[in-house]
Phi, psi and omega in degrees: 000127181299151172307142175084000179277128177280114183297325178299317181296319178299312181299318182298321184297319187260355185302319190260024179266112180258189184293327179294319179300312182300317180294323178296315180299318177301316179296320180290326175299319182293320180202095179295343181264004182300135179298147179300322177301319180289322177298315180299319180297313180296327180273346183073032182237165175288149180302320181291330176291319179294316178303314182296320177298316178300310179302319178296313178297325174292313182297323179280353181082008177291321168257120184269348180157180181238149186230168176250133174245125182267153178276187183291348179292334179255130177304131177286141178289163172274126185250148177210156172239136186236127172268127185233128171258133184237159179283154183301144175065020175251004184305310181298320177294320180290319182295322178299315179298318178296321179301329182280351182271117186298335182273354177280120183263325184204148174224126180232145174279145178218166174256158184117203185288341177249156178259331183227148166245126181248126175263129181240154173214125180229154179278329181225161173300324177299315177300316183296314180301317184296317179297314177302317175299318178301319183294310185297325182275352180295137182299129177102348177276120178275320180200158176214150178223124185254146175231115179278127177286131181263304180211153182260125178263323178220132176217104181257006180288347182100000000 
């Protein structure tokens, strides 16, 4: 569990997820554009019930949003994961700097040799290189180690 996460809040968010919600989430992961009527048919529920469940899951933050995945016709971005070690008490400033970088898609706190994991997506190697330099030069960053994604073998995130 990341630092600063209220466990009670997390429990409240997942407390009301039943088997139907879990199946609904799995169906949405497989096809986020599936019509509500089709989801309802697969779940054996009324369309209005499924829509209400989706709305509730969105409101509680269980479903954070929907995404578009492009096929091979659109050039895939260059993706990277960066492990970042930061100086004590510099977390908020470093995260604020990372938030300002357009190629940064996600930042999570972790335990271990790094303090943050940063997910990047860039259109060109030059953009990626610039972003990696910006991260390494940010005040409070002690070290960074980058991993360029080569190919995806498994992706269950939807």
